[in-house]
ZADO-1210 file (C-alpha; in nm, 4 decimals, padded with zeros to 6 digits):
<atoms>
<atom x="-00.0062" y="-00.0060" z="00.0012" code="MET" pos="1"/>
<atom x="00.1502" y="00.3289" z="-00.0977" code="ASN" pos="2"/>
<atom x="00.1316" y="00.6553" z="00.1117" code="SER" pos="3"/>
<atom x="-00.1548" y="00.7996" z="-00.0875" code="LYS" pos="4"/>
<atom x="-00.3636" y="00.4857" z="-00.0572" code="GLU" pos="5"/>
<atom x="-00.2707" y="00.4582" z="00.3181" code="ARG" pos="6"/>
<atom x="-00.3938" y="00.8084" z="00.3895" code="LEU" pos="7"/>
<atom x="-00.7157" y="00.7400" z="00.2080" code="PHE" pos="8"/>
<atom x="-00.7832" y="00.4369" z="00.4322" code="ARG" pos="9"/>
<atom x="-00.7091" y="00.6285" z="00.7304" code="VAL" pos="10"/>
<atom x="-00.9460" y="00.9174" z="00.6427" code="ASP" pos="11"/>
<atom x="-01.2182" y="00.6560" z="00.5261" code="SER" pos="12"/>
<atom x="-01.1827" y="00.4806" z="00.8611" code="PHE" pos="13"/>
<atom x="-01.1994" y="00.7946" z="01.0668" code="ARG" pos="14"/>
<atom x="-01.5010" y="00.9426" z="00.8833" code="GLN" pos="15"/>
<atom x="-01.6919" y="00.6255" z="00.8579" code="ARG" pos="16"/>
<atom x="-01.6304" y="00.5481" z="01.2366" code="LEU" pos="17"/>
<atom x="-01.7434" y="00.8982" z="01.3410" code="ILE" pos="18"/>
<atom x="-02.0588" y="00.8646" z="01.1183" code="THR" pos="19"/>
<atom x="-02.1527" y="00.5257" z="01.2673" code="VAL" pos="20"/>
<atom x="-02.0572" y="00.6405" z="01.6153" code="MET" pos="21"/>
<atom x="-02.3158" y="00.9382" z="01.5567" code="SER" pos="22"/>
<atom x="-02.5988" y="00.7115" z="01.4222" code="GLN" pos="23"/>
<atom x="-02.5854" y="00.4777" z="01.7068" code="LYS" pos="24"/>
<atom x="-02.5344" y="00.7342" z="01.9711" code="GLY" pos="25"/>
<atom x="-02.2128" y="00.6035" z="02.0959" code="ILE" pos="26"/>
<atom x="-01.9572" y="00.8337" z="02.2633" code="LYS" pos="27"/>
<atom x="-01.5838" y="00.7591" z="02.2312" code="SER" pos="28"/>
<atom x="-01.5496" y="00.7042" z="02.5926" code="ALA" pos="29"/>
<atom x="-01.7931" y="00.4219" z="02.5810" code="GLY" pos="30"/>
<atom x="-01.6477" y="00.2754" z="02.2665" code="LEU" pos="31"/>
<atom x="-01.3106" y="00.2734" z="02.4086" code="ALA" pos="32"/>
<atom x="-01.4285" y="00.0983" z="02.7265" code="LYS" pos="33"/>
<atom x="-01.6273" y="-00.1553" z="02.5176" code="ALA" pos="34"/>
<atom x="-01.3400" y="-00.2617" z="02.3037" code="ILE" pos="35"/>
<atom x="-01.0830" y="-00.2494" z="02.5655" code="GLY" pos="36"/>
<atom x="-00.8518" y="00.0420" z="02.4741" code="VAL" pos="37"/>
<atom x="-00.7489" y="00.3608" z="02.6475" code="ASP" pos="38"/>
<atom x="-00.9644" y="00.6944" z="02.5672" code="ARG" pos="39"/>
<atom x="-00.6460" y="00.8514" z="02.4434" code="SER" pos="40"/>
<atom x="-00.5851" y="00.5631" z="02.1901" code="THR" pos="41"/>
<atom x="-00.9411" y="00.6085" z="02.0381" code="LEU" pos="42"/>
<atom x="-00.9018" y="00.9915" z="02.0477" code="SER" pos="43"/>
<atom x="-00.5828" y="00.9639" z="01.8501" code="GLN" pos="44"/>
<atom x="-00.7474" y="00.7461" z="01.5827" code="LEU" pos="45"/>
<atom x="-01.0488" y="00.9918" z="01.5563" code="LEU" pos="46"/>
<atom x="-00.7986" y="01.3107" z="01.5346" code="ALA" pos="47"/>
<atom x="-00.7814" y="01.4951" z="01.2049" code="HIS" pos="48"/>
<atom x="-00.4154" y="01.4889" z="01.1859" code="ASP" pos="49"/>
<atom x="-00.3818" y="01.1021" z="01.2460" code="ASN" pos="50"/>
<atom x="-00.2137" y="00.9280" z="00.9633" code="ASP" pos="51"/>
<atom x="-00.2195" y="00.5680" z="01.1051" code="ARG" pos="52"/>
<atom x="-00.4621" y="00.2789" z="01.1019" code="LEU" pos="53"/>
<atom x="-00.5592" y="00.0962" z="01.4120" code="PRO" pos="54"/>
<atom x="-00.4116" y="-00.2370" z="01.5059" code="ARG" pos="55"/>
<atom x="-00.5806" y="-00.5239" z="01.3617" code="VAL" pos="56"/>
<atom x="-00.7221" y="-00.6303" z="01.6898" code="ASP" pos="57"/>
<atom x="-00.8562" y="-00.2812" z="01.7650" code="THR" pos="58"/>
<atom x="-00.9973" y="-00.2654" z="01.4142" code="LEU" pos="59"/>
<atom x="-01.1648" y="-00.6054" z="01.4593" code="MET" pos="60"/>
<atom x="-01.3142" y="-00.5126" z="01.8102" code="ALA" pos="61"/>
<atom x="-01.4602" y="-00.1791" z="01.6786" code="ILE" pos="62"/>
<atom x="-01.6250" y="-00.3482" z="01.3788" code="ALA" pos="63"/>
<atom x="-01.7670" y="-00.6329" z="01.6037" code="SER" pos="64"/>
<atom x="-01.9082" y="-00.3857" z="01.8616" code="LYS" pos="65"/>
<atom x="-02.0484" y="-00.1460" z="01.6047" code="LEU" pos="66"/>
<atom x="-02.1653" y="-00.4596" z="01.4014" code="GLN" pos="67"/>
<atom x="-02.0402" y="-00.3138" z="01.0807" code="ILE" pos="68"/>
<atom x="-01.8255" y="-00.4703" z="00.8036" code="SER" pos="69"/>
<atom x="-01.4301" y="-00.4228" z="00.8382" code="VAL" pos="70"/>
<atom x="-01.4333" y="-00.3776" z="00.4565" code="ASP" pos="71"/>
<atom x="-01.6643" y="-00.0777" z="00.4810" code="TRP" pos="72"/>
<atom x="-01.4982" y="00.0572" z="00.7620" code="LEU" pos="73"/>
<atom x="-01.1821" y="00.0899" z="00.5575" code="LEU" pos="74"/>
<atom x="-01.3433" y="00.2271" z="00.2490" code="GLY" pos="75"/>
<atom x="-01.3008" y="-00.1213" z="00.0533" code="LEU" pos="76"/>
<atom x="-01.6674" y="-00.1154" z="-00.0253" code="THR" pos="77"/>
<atom x="-01.9503" y="00.1443" z="-00.0386" code="SER" pos="78"/>
<atom x="-02.2227" y="-00.0779" z="00.1062" code="GLU" pos="79"/>
<atom x="-02.2617" y="-00.0687" z="00.4889" code="SER" pos="80"/>
<atom x="-02.3756" y="-00.4137" z="00.6225" code="ARG" pos="81"/>
<atom x="-02.5020" y="-00.4980" z="00.9519" code="SER" pos="82"/>
<atom x="-02.3669" y="-00.8023" z="01.1365" code="GLY" pos="83"/>
<atom x="-02.6814" y="-00.9982" z="01.0581" code="ALA" pos="84"/>
<atom x="-02.6507" y="-00.9138" z="00.6871" code="GLU" pos="85"/>
<atom x="-02.2905" y="-01.0108" z="00.6911" code="ILE" pos="86"/>
<atom x="-02.3687" y="-01.3337" z="00.8463" code="LEU" pos="87"/>
<atom x="-02.6600" y="-01.4230" z="00.6194" code="SER" pos="88"/>
<atom x="-02.4436" y="-01.3525" z="00.3079" code="GLN" pos="89"/>
<atom x="-02.1351" y="-01.5305" z="00.4147" code="SER" pos="90"/>
<atom x="-02.2269" y="-01.8363" z="00.6316" code="LEU" pos="91"/>
<atom x="-02.2274" y="-02.1909" z="00.4918" code="GLN" pos="92"/>
<atom x="-02.3517" y="-02.4677" z="00.6851" code="LEU" pos="93"/>
<atom x="-02.1753" y="-02.8046" z="00.5919" code="THR" pos="94"/>
<atom x="-02.2935" y="-03.1363" z="00.7341" code="PRO" pos="95"/>
<atom x="-01.9816" y="-03.3441" z="00.8271" code="SER" pos="96"/>
<atom x="-01.8607" y="-03.6403" z="00.9975" code="LEU" pos="97"/>
<atom x="-01.6151" y="-03.5458" z="01.2775" code="PRO" pos="98"/>
<atom x="-01.3267" y="-03.7144" z="01.0760" code="LEU" pos="99"/>
<atom x="-01.0004" y="-03.5663" z="00.9324" code="PRO" pos="100"/>
<atom x="-01.0938" y="-03.7770" z="00.6180" code="SER" pos="101"/>
<atom x="-01.4228" y="-03.5758" z="00.5645" code="ASP" pos="102"/>
<atom x="-01.4333" y="-03.4749" z="00.1990" code="ALA" pos="103"/>
<atom x="-01.5263" y="-03.1039" z="00.2680" code="SER" pos="104"/>
<atom x="-01.2309" y="-03.0790" z="00.5134" code="LEU" pos="105"/>
<atom x="-00.9975" y="-03.2345" z="00.2815" code="ARG" pos="106"/>
<atom x="-01.0927" y="-03.0008" z="-00.0084" code="ALA" pos="107"/>
<atom x="-01.0483" y="-02.6913" z="00.2160" code="TRP" pos="108"/>
<atom x="-00.6989" y="-02.7994" z="00.3165" code="TYR" pos="109"/>
<atom x="-00.5952" y="-02.8734" z="-00.0394" code="LYS" pos="110"/>
<atom x="-00.7297" y="-02.5394" z="-00.1581" code="ALA" pos="111"/>
<atom x="-00.5379" y="-02.3599" z="00.1089" code="ALA" pos="112"/>
<atom x="-00.1899" y="-02.5299" z="00.0664" code="LEU" pos="113"/>
<atom x="00.0814" y="-02.2774" z="00.0280" code="GLY" pos="114"/>
<atom x="-00.0904" y="-02.0280" z="00.2588" code="THR" pos="115"/>
<atom x="-00.0996" y="-02.0090" z="00.6352" code="LYS" pos="116"/>
<atom x="-00.3347" y="-02.2553" z="00.8014" code="ILE" pos="117"/>
<atom x="-00.4317" y="-02.1970" z="01.1525" code="ARG" pos="118"/>
<atom x="-00.5990" y="-02.4677" z="01.3477" code="TYR" pos="119"/>
<atom x="-00.7456" y="-02.5316" z="01.6936" code="VAL" pos="120"/>
<atom x="-00.8007" y="-02.9130" z="01.7366" code="PRO" pos="121"/>
<atom x="-01.0709" y="-03.0762" z="01.9276" code="ALA" pos="122"/>
<atom x="-00.8029" y="-03.2785" z="02.1156" code="ASN" pos="123"/>
<atom x="-00.4688" y="-03.3894" z="01.9613" code="LEU" pos="124"/>
<atom x="-00.3752" y="-03.2615" z="01.6100" code="PRO" pos="125"/>
<atom x="-00.4725" y="-03.5375" z="01.3569" code="ASP" pos="126"/>
<atom x="-00.1351" y="-03.5342" z="01.1657" code="LEU" pos="127"/>
<atom x="00.0437" y="-03.6546" z="01.4880" code="VAL" pos="128"/>
<atom x="-00.1783" y="-03.9246" z="01.6084" code="LYS" pos="129"/>
<atom x="-00.0452" y="-04.2929" z="01.6463" code="THR" pos="130"/>
<atom x="-00.2336" y="-04.6078" z="01.5306" code="GLU" pos="131"/>
<atom x="-00.3185" y="-04.6851" z="01.8925" code="ALA" pos="132"/>
<atom x="-00.4620" y="-04.3338" z="01.9621" code="VAL" pos="133"/>
<atom x="-00.6713" y="-04.3585" z="01.6209" code="LEU" pos="134"/>
<atom x="-00.8027" y="-04.6872" z="01.7147" code="ALA" pos="135"/>
<atom x="-00.9179" y="-04.5592" z="02.0460" code="CYS" pos="136"/>
<atom x="-01.0791" y="-04.2418" z="01.9035" code="GLU" pos="137"/>
<atom x="-01.2525" y="-04.3916" z="01.6108" code="TYR" pos="138"/>
<atom x="-01.3311" y="-04.7437" z="01.7321" code="ARG" pos="139"/>
<atom x="-01.7100" y="-04.6816" z="01.7271" code="ASP" pos="140"/>
<atom x="-01.7344" y="-04.5287" z="01.3947" code="PHE" pos="141"/>
<atom x="-01.8903" y="-04.7412" z="01.1211" code="GLU" pos="142"/>
<atom x="-01.8550" y="-04.5024" z="00.8382" code="GLN" pos="143"/>
<atom x="-01.4753" y="-04.5301" z="00.8193" code="VAL" pos="144"/>
<atom x="-01.2086" y="-04.7850" z="00.8787" code="SER" pos="145"/>
<atom x="-00.8826" y="-04.7724" z="01.0889" code="LEU" pos="146"/>
<atom x="-00.6841" y="-04.8282" z="00.7659" code="GLU" pos="147"/>
<atom x="-00.8519" y="-04.5098" z="00.6204" code="GLN" pos="148"/>
<atom x="-00.7822" y="-04.3151" z="00.9178" code="MET" pos="149"/>
<atom x="-00.4228" y="-04.4137" z="00.9344" code="ILE" pos="150"/>
<atom x="-00.3868" y="-04.3330" z="00.5492" code="GLU" pos="151"/>
<atom x="-00.5373" y="-03.9857" z="00.5958" code="THR" pos="152"/>
<atom x="-00.2982" y="-03.9101" z="00.9004" code="THR" pos="153"/>
<atom x="-00.0114" y="-04.0087" z="00.6858" code="LYS" pos="154"/>
<atom x="-00.1505" y="-03.7761" z="00.3983" code="GLU" pos="155"/>
<atom x="-00.1635" y="-03.4849" z="00.6508" code="ARG" pos="156"/>
<atom x="00.1855" y="-03.5354" z="00.7699" code="TYR" pos="157"/>
<atom x="00.3128" y="-03.5606" z="00.4053" code="GLN" pos="158"/>
<atom x="00.1417" y="-03.2291" z="00.3272" code="GLU" pos="159"/>
<atom x="00.3051" y="-03.0601" z="00.6270" code="ALA" pos="160"/>
<atom x="00.6522" y="-03.1615" z="00.4757" code="LEU" pos="161"/>
<atom x="00.5866" y="-02.9843" z="00.1508" code="GLN" pos="162"/>
<atom x="00.7618" y="-02.6652" z="00.0622" code="PRO" pos="163"/>
<atom x="00.5558" y="-02.3724" z="00.1626" code="GLY" pos="164"/>
<atom x="00.3713" y="-02.5293" z="00.4206" code="CYS" pos="165"/>
<atom x="00.3054" y="-02.2858" z="00.7246" code="ASP" pos="166"/>
<atom x="00.0765" y="-02.4382" z="00.9867" code="LEU" pos="167"/>
<atom x="00.0045" y="-02.2941" z="01.3389" code="GLU" pos="168"/>
<atom x="-00.1778" y="-02.4954" z="01.5784" code="ILE" pos="169"/>
<atom x="-00.3185" y="-02.4043" z="01.9468" code="CYS" pos="170"/>
<atom x="-00.4462" y="-02.6262" z="02.1927" code="LEU" pos="171"/>
<atom x="-00.4955" y="-02.6216" z="02.5638" code="SER" pos="172"/>
<atom x="-00.2471" y="-02.7410" z="02.8178" code="VAL" pos="173"/>
<atom x="-00.5523" y="-02.8985" z="03.0236" code="GLN" pos="174"/>
<atom x="-00.6306" y="-03.1118" z="02.7264" code="ARG" pos="175"/>
<atom x="-00.2614" y="-03.2371" z="02.6837" code="MET" pos="176"/>
<atom x="-00.2531" y="-03.3125" z="03.0526" code="VAL" pos="177"/>
<atom x="-00.5832" y="-03.4966" z="03.0420" code="SER" pos="178"/>
<atom x="-00.4556" y="-03.7088" z="02.7572" code="PHE" pos="179"/>
<atom x="-00.1302" y="-03.7812" z="02.9349" code="ALA" pos="180"/>
<atom x="-00.3263" y="-03.8955" z="03.2426" code="ARG" pos="181"/>
<atom x="-00.5580" y="-04.1176" z="03.0388" code="GLY" pos="182"/>
<atom x="-00.8852" y="-03.9330" z="03.1438" code="GLU" pos="183"/>
<atom x="-01.2214" y="-03.9318" z="02.9551" code="GLY" pos="184"/>
<atom x="-01.1883" y="-04.0708" z="02.5997" code="LEU" pos="185"/>
<atom x="-00.8267" y="-04.1698" z="02.6703" code="TRP" pos="186"/>
<atom x="-00.9191" y="-04.3954" z="02.9654" code="GLY" pos="187"/>
<atom x="-00.8808" y="-04.7188" z="02.7549" code="GLN" pos="188"/>
<atom x="-00.5176" y="-04.6392" z="02.6506" code="LEU" pos="189"/>
<atom x="-00.2363" y="-04.7975" z="02.8367" code="SER" pos="190"/>
<atom x="00.0519" y="-04.5730" z="02.9803" code="LEU" pos="191"/>
<atom x="00.2811" y="-04.7210" z="02.7229" code="THR" pos="192"/>
<atom x="00.0363" y="-04.6175" z="02.4386" code="ASP" pos="193"/>
<atom x="-00.0025" y="-04.2636" z="02.5758" code="ARG" pos="194"/>
<atom x="00.3762" y="-04.2159" z="02.6248" code="CYS" pos="195"/>
<atom x="00.4461" y="-04.3379" z="02.2799" code="GLN" pos="196"/>
<atom x="00.1786" y="-04.0912" z="02.1411" code="GLN" pos="197"/>
<atom x="00.3528" y="-03.8216" z="02.3445" code="LEU" pos="198"/>
<atom x="00.6947" y="-03.8981" z="02.2285" code="GLU" pos="199"/>
<atom x="00.5703" y="-03.9275" z="01.8537" code="HIS" pos="200"/>
<atom x="00.4062" y="-03.5722" z="01.9180" code="PHE" pos="201"/>
<atom x="00.7237" y="-03.4255" z="02.0419" code="ALA" pos="202"/>
<atom x="00.9298" y="-03.5849" z="01.7462" code="GLN" pos="203"/>
<atom x="00.6946" y="-03.4633" z="01.4756" code="VAL" pos="204"/>
<atom x="00.6587" y="-03.1078" z="01.6104" code="THR" pos="205"/>
<atom x="01.0498" y="-03.0909" z="01.6443" code="ASP" pos="206"/>
<atom x="01.1010" y="-03.2309" z="01.3045" code="GLU" pos="207"/>
<atom x="00.8532" y="-02.9874" z="01.1287" code="LEU" pos="208"/>
<atom x="00.9484" y="-02.6780" z="01.3282" code="TYR" pos="209"/>
<atom x="00.9358" y="-02.4022" z="01.2081" code="PRO" pos="210"/>
<atom x="00.6954" y="-02.4933" z="00.9242" code="LYS" pos="211"/>
<atom x="00.4531" y="-02.6304" z="01.1904" code="MET" pos="212"/>
<atom x="00.4462" y="-02.4371" z="01.5276" code="ARG" pos="213"/>
<atom x="00.2360" y="-02.5781" z="01.8123" code="VAL" pos="214"/>
<atom x="00.1377" y="-02.3591" z="02.0989" code="TYR" pos="215"/>
<atom x="-00.0359" y="-02.4429" z="02.4431" code="LEU" pos="216"/>
<atom x="-00.2615" y="-02.1943" z="02.5850" code="PHE" pos="217"/>
<atom x="-00.4376" y="-02.2175" z="02.9458" code="ASN" pos="218"/>
<atom x="-00.8155" y="-02.3024" z="02.9233" code="GLU" pos="219"/>
<atom x="-00.8681" y="-02.1333" z="03.2716" code="SER" pos="220"/>
<atom x="-00.7950" y="-01.8012" z="03.1149" code="ARG" pos="221"/>
<atom x="-00.8669" y="-01.8546" z="02.7291" code="ASN" pos="222"/>
<atom x="-01.1286" y="-02.0668" z="02.5489" code="TYR" pos="223"/>
<atom x="-01.1360" y="-02.1755" z="02.1922" code="ALA" pos="224"/>
<atom x="-01.3999" y="-02.4170" z="02.0168" code="SER" pos="225"/>
<atom x="-01.2341" y="-02.6256" z="01.7394" code="PRO" pos="226"/>
<atom x="-01.1918" y="-02.4138" z="01.4282" code="TYR" pos="227"/>
<atom x="-00.9544" y="-02.3916" z="01.1304" code="THR" pos="228"/>
<atom x="-00.8733" y="-02.0743" z="00.9353" code="ILE" pos="229"/>
<atom x="-00.7695" y="-02.1704" z="00.5787" code="PHE" pos="230"/>
<atom x="-00.5529" y="-01.8897" z="00.4405" code="GLY" pos="231"/>
<atom x="-00.7320" y="-01.5559" z="00.3907" code="ALA" pos="232"/>
<atom x="-01.0472" y="-01.6834" z="00.2412" code="LYS" pos="233"/>
<atom x="-01.2253" y="-01.9372" z="00.4521" code="ARG" pos="234"/>
<atom x="-01.2649" y="-02.0309" z="00.8273" code="CYS" pos="235"/>
<atom x="-01.4523" y="-02.3287" z="00.9706" code="ALA" pos="236"/>
<atom x="-01.5792" y="-02.3703" z="01.3095" code="VAL" pos="237"/>
<atom x="-01.6592" y="-02.7244" z="01.4002" code="TYR" pos="238"/>
<atom x="-01.9882" y="-02.7548" z="01.5927" code="MET" pos="239"/>
<atom x="-02.0310" y="-03.1403" z="01.6095" code="GLY" pos="240"/>
<atom x="-02.1430" y="-03.3024" z="01.2792" code="HIS" pos="241"/>
<atom x="-02.1526" y="-02.9865" z="01.1149" code="MET" pos="242"/>
<atom x="-01.8995" y="-02.7049" z="01.0120" code="TYR" pos="243"/>
<atom x="-02.0072" y="-02.3347" z="01.0225" code="PHE" pos="244"/>
<atom x="-01.7996" y="-02.2159" z="00.7251" code="VAL" pos="245"/>
<atom x="-01.7320" y="-01.8334" z="00.6942" code="PHE" pos="246"/>
<atom x="-01.6123" y="-01.6831" z="00.3408" code="ASN" pos="247"/>
<atom x="-01.5644" y="-01.3335" z="00.4016" code="THR" pos="248"/>
<atom x="-01.2667" y="-01.1354" z="00.5034" code="SER" pos="249"/>
<atom x="-01.4511" y="-00.9899" z="00.8102" code="ASP" pos="250"/>
<atom x="-01.4826" y="-01.3333" z="00.9559" code="HIS" pos="251"/>
<atom x="-01.1463" y="-01.4494" z="00.8647" code="VAL" pos="252"/>
<atom x="-00.9967" y="-01.1464" z="01.0174" code="ILE" pos="253"/>
<atom x="-01.1961" y="-01.1840" z="01.3299" code="THR" pos="254"/>
<atom x="-01.0987" y="-01.5484" z="01.3945" code="LEU" pos="255"/>
<atom x="-00.7424" y="-01.4797" z="01.3055" code="THR" pos="256"/>
<atom x="-00.7426" y="-01.2117" z="01.5752" code="GLY" pos="257"/>
<atom x="-00.8723" y="-01.4677" z="01.8242" code="HIS" pos="258"/>
<atom x="-00.5957" y="-01.7256" z="01.7205" code="PHE" pos="259"/>
<atom x="-00.3360" y="-01.4548" z="01.7564" code="ASP" pos="260"/>
<atom x="-00.4649" y="-01.3737" z="02.1008" code="GLY" pos="261"/>
<atom x="-00.4306" y="-01.7427" z="02.1809" code="LEU" pos="262"/>
<atom x="-00.0652" y="-01.7433" z="02.0729" code="ILE" pos="263"/>
<atom x="00.0086" y="-01.4250" z="02.2592" code="ARG" pos="264"/>
<atom x="-00.1341" y="-01.5925" z="02.5753" code="ALA" pos="265"/>
<atom x="00.0143" y="-01.9187" z="02.5157" code="ALA" pos="266"/>
<atom x="00.2027" y="-02.0613" z="02.8277" code="GLU" pos="267"/>
<atom x="00.4140" y="-02.2929" z="02.6182" code="VAL" pos="268"/>
<atom x="00.5497" y="-02.1388" z="02.3035" code="GLN" pos="269"/>
<atom x="00.6332" y="-02.3592" z="01.9974" code="ALA" pos="270"/>
<atom x="01.0001" y="-02.3883" z="02.0597" code="HIS" pos="271"/>
<atom x="00.9392" y="-02.4802" z="02.3954" code="GLN" pos="272"/>
<atom x="00.6986" y="-02.7761" z="02.3227" code="LEU" pos="273"/>
<atom x="00.9315" y="-03.0794" z="02.2896" code="LYS" pos="274"/>
<atom x="01.0940" y="-03.0070" z="02.6295" code="ASP" pos="275"/>
<atom x="00.7473" y="-02.9518" z="02.7785" code="TRP" pos="276"/>
<atom x="00.6211" y="-03.2843" z="02.6595" code="ILE" pos="277"/>
<atom x="00.9413" y="-03.4568" z="02.7540" code="ASP" pos="278"/>
<atom x="00.8877" y="-03.3314" z="03.1136" code="GLN" pos="279"/>
<atom x="00.4996" y="-03.4434" z="03.1032" code="LEU" pos="280"/>
<atom x="00.6273" y="-03.7894" z="03.0077" code="ILE" pos="281"/>
<atom x="00.8598" y="-03.7990" z="03.3052" code="ILE" pos="282"/>
<atom x="00.5775" y="-03.6903" z="03.5332" code="GLU" pos="283"/>
<atom x="00.3225" y="-03.9535" z="03.4403" code="ILE" pos="284"/>
<atom x="00.5750" y="-04.2363" z="03.4389" code="ARG" pos="285"/>
<atom x="00.6581" y="-04.1671" z="03.8080" code="HIS" pos="286"/>
</atoms>
């Protein structure tokens, strides 16, 4: 973006924000509090001599609070749409089996190869699962065989090896610990199987780093439902036998901001994961 275009975006942002605040009867102090920024920060953004756009997370917070399109706020479109209108025009409901081999999921992954894929798994990332874990997790599924699941896992791993792969994964510390202890779904796994899975996880993430980066956040302070962001064009939230698929930049930007927040708050950074898993293995063995 050249300086002329940047100034146009800044001016468009300021004028449109002032307009919609006036229409909705929202004062700057109230908006600043609602989006979690200082009054001085918002005042600077509204000042006539301001020449900078807000940070992405601030921009998304403003759009979400005012129920307007990010594209419209930045002058990328002349059509102002409400949150409900954006949702109705961009939401796709896709029935799905909760399987990594699901046809829709595979197609979205393939279409996004070469771009950054961000992923919050329901438990362990599919591409690092061992055969014992796959057998435990999918033993009651009649729609797919264990051999199919193993093959799909291998495919996902091979995709992560390809040049240009850029994969970020966030999952919670609590889910990792729950798996290690054999709680819930994992109660039928032996200690040996769980340790082998953790060792494999550590090996794969170490091998694929930095093309694949895995972060662990604390669920007591952050929460995330399973979702995937496929590049800049699509994001899918898994709701159980159905994906809510969003195809607009507004929703992709919003979920990207949420994902970035998980990374910033992560208790275990990607380069620390192998050592953290090694210590977890030691703890459950004693």
